[in-house]
C-alpha positions in Angstrom: -18.2 96.1 -63.7 -18.8 93.5 -61.0 -15.2 93.9 -59.9 -15.6 97.6 -59.4 -18.8 97.0 -57.4 -17.2 94.4 -55.1 -14.2 96.6 -54.4 -16.6 99.4 -53.5 -18.4 97.1 -51.0 -15.1 96.0 -49.6 -14.0 99.5 -49.1 -17.3 100.6 -47.5 -17.0 97.7 -45.1 -13.5 98.1 -44.0 -11.9 101.2 -45.5 -8.4 99.7 -45.2 -5.5 98.7 -47.4 -4.7 95.3 -48.8 -4.1 92.4 -46.6 -6.2 93.8 -43.8 -6.4 92.2 -40.4 -9.4 90.0 -41.1 -10.6 87.8 -38.2 -10.0 84.1 -38.9 -11.3 81.1 -37.2 -14.8 80.7 -35.8 -13.6 80.6 -32.2 -11.9 84.0 -32.4 -14.6 85.5 -34.6 -17.3 84.5 -32.0 -15.4 86.6 -29.4 -15.2 89.5 -31.9 -11.6 88.9 -32.6 -10.5 89.6 -29.0 -8.0 86.8 -29.2 -4.6 88.7 -28.8 -4.3 87.8 -25.1 -5.5 84.3 -25.5 -3.9 82.8 -28.8 -3.6 79.3 -27.5 -4.1 77.4 -30.8 -2.4 77.3 -34.1 -4.5 80.3 -35.1 -2.2 82.4 -32.9 -0.1 83.0 -36.0 -2.8 85.5 -37.1 -3.5 87.0 -33.7 -0.3 86.8 -31.6 2.5 84.4 -32.5 3.7 84.7 -28.8 0.8 82.6 -27.9 2.4 79.6 -29.6 4.8 79.5 -26.7 2.0 78.3 -24.5 1.3 75.2 -26.6 2.3 71.7 -25.7 0.6 69.6 -28.4 0.5 69.6 -32.2 -2.4 71.6 -33.5 -4.0 72.0 -37.0 -6.9 74.2 -38.0 -9.0 74.8 -41.1 -11.3 77.9 -41.6 -13.5 78.6 -44.7 -16.0 81.2 -45.3 -17.2 80.8 -48.9 -19.6 83.8 -49.1 -19.5 86.3 -46.2 -22.7 88.4 -46.2 -23.8 86.4 -49.2 -20.9 87.6 -51.4 -18.7 84.8 -52.8 -16.4 87.5 -54.0 -15.3 88.0 -50.4 -14.5 84.4 -49.9 -11.9 83.7 -47.2 -10.0 80.5 -46.3 -7.1 79.7 -44.0 -5.1 76.7 -42.8 -2.8 76.8 -39.8 -0.4 74.3 -38.2 1.7 74.4 -35.0 4.3 71.9 -33.8 6.0 72.0 -30.4 9.7 71.2 -30.7 12.7 71.2 -28.5 13.7 74.8 -29.2 10.3 76.3 -29.3 7.0 76.0 -31.1 7.0 76.4 -34.9 3.9 77.3 -36.9 2.9 77.8 -40.5 -0.3 79.0 -42.3 -1.8 80.3 -45.4 -4.7 82.6 -46.0 -6.5 83.5 -49.2 -9.1 86.2 -49.8 -11.0 87.2 -52.9 -12.2 85.6 -56.2 -10.9 85.0 -59.7 -10.5 88.7 -60.6 -8.9 89.8 -57.3 -6.9 87.4 -55.1 -4.8 88.0 -52.0 -2.6 85.2 -50.7 -0.7 85.4 -47.5 1.7 82.6 -46.4 3.4 82.7 -42.9 6.2 81.0 -41.1 5.9 81.5 -37.3 8.0 80.9 -34.1 7.0 81.2 -30.5 8.7 80.5 -27.2 8.6 81.4 -23.5 10.6 82.1 -20.4 9.7 80.6 -17.1 6.2 79.8 -18.3 5.1 83.4 -17.7 6.7 85.5 -20.5 6.2 84.7 -24.2 7.4 86.1 -27.5 6.9 85.2 -31.2 7.4 86.3 -34.7 5.9 85.8 -38.2 7.6 86.0 -41.5 5.0 86.8 -44.2 4.9 86.3 -47.9 2.3 88.5 -49.6 1.0 87.9 -53.1 -1.5 90.0 -54.9 -3.1 89.1 -58.2 -5.6 91.3 -60.2 -6.7 89.8 -63.5 -5.6 91.9 -66.5 -3.5 94.0 -64.3 -0.8 91.5 -63.2 0.6 90.5 -59.8 3.0 91.6 -57.2 4.6 90.2 -54.0 6.3 91.4 -50.9 7.6 90.2 -47.5 6.9 91.5 -44.0 7.4 90.7 -40.4 4.9 90.6 -37.4 5.8 90.4 -33.8 4.0 89.6 -30.5 4.4 89.4 -26.8 2.5 87.9 -23.9 2.8 88.0 -20.2 1.0 86.2 -17.3 0.5 89.0 -14.8 -1.1 86.9 -12.0 -3.1 83.7 -11.8 -6.2 85.5 -13.1 -4.8 87.9 -15.7 -2.7 87.8 -18.9 -1.7 90.5 -21.3 -1.0 90.2 -25.0 0.4 92.4 -27.7 0.6 92.0 -31.5 2.2 94.2 -34.2 1.2 93.4 -37.8 3.6 94.4 -40.6 6.0 96.2 -38.3 8.4 96.4 -41.2 6.0 98.5 -43.2 5.9 96.2 -46.2 4.4 97.6 -49.4 3.0 95.9 -52.5 2.2 96.8 -56.1 3.3 99.6 -58.4 1.6 102.2 -56.3 3.7 101.0 -53.4 0.7 101.1 -51.1 1.6 100.0 -47.6 0.1 96.7 -46.5 -2.2 97.2 -43.5 -0.1 98.0 -40.4 -2.1 97.2 -37.2 -1.3 97.1 -33.6 -3.4 95.2 -31.0 -3.2 94.9 -27.2 -5.5 93.4 -24.7 -6.2 91.6 -21.4 -7.7 88.2 -20.7 -9.3 87.9 -17.2 -10.0 84.3 -16.0 -11.9 84.3 -12.7 -12.4 80.6 -13.3 -10.6 78.0 -15.3 -13.8 77.6 -17.3 -14.5 81.2 -18.0 -12.6 84.1 -19.7 -13.3 87.7 -20.4 -11.3 89.6 -23.0 -10.9 93.3 -23.6 -8.8 94.5 -26.5 -7.8 97.7 -28.3 -6.9 97.7 -32.0 -5.2 100.6 -33.9 -4.7 100.6 -37.7 -2.1 103.4 -38.2 -4.5 105.0 -40.8 -7.8 104.7 -39.0 -9.6 105.2 -35.6 -9.1 103.1 -32.6 -11.3 100.0 -32.3 -12.3 98.4 -29.0 -13.4 94.8 -28.7 -14.6 92.6 -25.9 -15.2 88.9 -25.8 -16.4 86.1 -23.4 -15.9 82.3 -23.4 -17.4 79.7 -21.0 -16.7 76.0 -21.1 -19.4 73.4 -20.1 -18.1 70.0 -18.9 -15.1 69.9 -21.3 -17.4 69.3 -24.4 -19.2 72.7 -25.1 -17.9 76.2 -25.3 -20.2 79.2 -25.4 -18.9 82.5 -26.7 -20.0 86.1 -27.4 -18.4 89.5 -28.3 -19.0 93.1 -29.2 -16.9 95.8 -31.0 -16.9 99.2 -32.6 -15.2 100.7 -35.7 -17.1 99.0 -37.2 -20.0 98.3 -34.8 -20.6 94.5 -34.6 -22.0 91.8 -32.4 -20.9 88.1 -32.4 -21.7 84.9 -30.8 -20.9 81.2 -31.2 -20.5 77.7 -29.9 -17.7 75.1 -29.9 -18.2 71.3 -29.8 -15.3 69.3 -28.5 -14.8 65.5 -29.0 -11.6 63.7 -28.4 -8.9 65.5 -30.5 -11.6 67.4 -32.6 -13.1 70.8 -32.1 -15.9 72.1 -34.3 -16.6 75.8 -33.9 -19.4 78.0 -35.2 -19.7 81.8 -35.2 -22.4 84.3 -36.0 -21.2 87.8 -36.9 -23.6 90.7 -37.1 -22.4 93.9 -38.8 -24.2 97.2 -38.5 -23.6 97.9 -42.1 -23.8 94.5 -43.9 -26.0 92.3 -41.8 -25.4 88.8 -40.6 -22.9 86.2 -41.8 -22.1 82.7 -40.5 -18.6 81.1 -40.2 -17.2 77.7 -39.2 -13.8 76.1 -38.5 -12.4 72.7 -37.5 -9.4 72.3 -35.2 -7.5 69.1 -34.4 -5.4 69.3 -31.2 -3.5 66.1 -30.4 -3.7 66.9 -26.7 -7.4 65.9 -26.7 -9.5 66.5 -23.6 -6.4 66.5 -21.4 -4.8 69.1 -23.5 -7.8 71.3 -23.3 -7.9 71.0 -19.6 -4.2 71.9 -19.4 -4.8 75.0 -21.5 -7.7 76.2 -19.3 -5.6 75.7 -16.1 -2.3 77.0 -17.5 -2.5 80.5 -16.1 -3.1 79.5 -12.5 -0.7 76.7 -12.6 2.1 79.0 -13.7 1.9 80.7 -10.3 1.0 77.7 -8.2 4.2 75.9 -9.2 6.3 78.6 -7.7 
């Protein structure tokens, strides 16, 4: 009985198919998921693998939300890793969602690269596994693709296509969520960024999201966001020390109330690496 109740709650919140595009990582969540045109950490594999092409340093991130909106049945966890190499940046990650009666697992291998430090592209190879107790399990494979472009020293554009191959799973052959996102990141200052993004699940209405991020003296990041479909408001803070970044996000859903999320990121570039990321857009044009 509890399984049916939880699935009803899940459907009421999202109304989407399996392996939906859940926002992961407290930094991105605090900006209401408007991260497609930013994607400058290992979490880019979930938002736009093209963003990996911007990275110069090894990056590792852990995200865990044990009981969103007070429901342990909606538990979500993810681990991501990115490693710059000679022929591009390689990433990997794994995400789990659900509880002992219903469990989704998504493992990814990613690749990103760039051209002349202004154009970037990337791909994900996904392995999907679904297990429902007493009903069995199923698996499938799918591909994601992303692109990013630096338009000028203040503006960059990103695009992400989730499950562009139309992968399906289970005996019903229900299609895994197929989602397209595009957005702009406006940076009037190295320390400040504004994001505006449009998301379209092929089965559902268009969703619009906006986010904001501001850095104080290298060590503190302040964030906020807003979105519709569903209506939501977010906010958060990041604390940076050496190679470590601890992020917190608050998510307010019109339907389900408030939930809190956190994540830990280790970027081996440290403070120097974070400064380079903030200055990357302007320097791409100043160097020419």
